[in-house]
N, C-alpha and C positions, 0 to 999 in steps of 0.2 A: 343254654351254656355258662352264657353272660349273668342270669340270676342266678344259677349256684353259685359260681363264683363272686360273685359281688355280696351274697347272705354269707359265703362260709370267710370271705376278708372282712366281714363288718364284725363277726360273732369272734375272728381270732384277736382284732382288735376292742374286744368288747364295747364297740357301740350301738345303743340301744337304734332302732329306726329312725324315732326321734332326732336324736344327739346325729346320727347321718345324715340326714333330711336337713339339718338345721345350716351342717356344714357346705352341703351345696347349695343353699337356699333355695330348699324347694320343703316335699311335705312329705309327713310321716306315711299317708296313702302312696305317693308319688313313690317311693323307695317298695312298699311292697308288693306295687303294680313289678316296678320293676323284678324284682328279685320272682318271681311270680312268671314272670316273661309276657305281662298281658300287656307293656308298654314297653315301646324301645326308648330308651336314654340317648338326647340327642349327641353329637360329637363334643358340645361344651361341656355338659355333665361326664360324659369320656374323659376325658382329658383331667378332669375333675376329680374323676374316680381313679385314677393313674396316678396321680398327683399325691392325692394323700395315702396309697397304698404304698406308692414308689412300688406298680407295674407296667408292664409294657401295653398297650393295646391289644396287641397279636394275644396275650395270655385271657386278659378277659372278657377276648368274645373265643377265642380257644380255637385257636390256630396254632396256639405254643402251649407245651406243659409246664 
């Protein structure tokens, strides 16, 4: 669930994986792994993602629509 939401939010904001990775101080490869749910983001990364997209962590992990 979180992977699809990250991808949708990133696309809505017209961010490439590379640009989004720069915002999170990580790599494009890591963003791809988050989006495919091959890697779970740390709490610190979840907080950064929520702040960038102005969403709740409950929405990001699928507890809220």
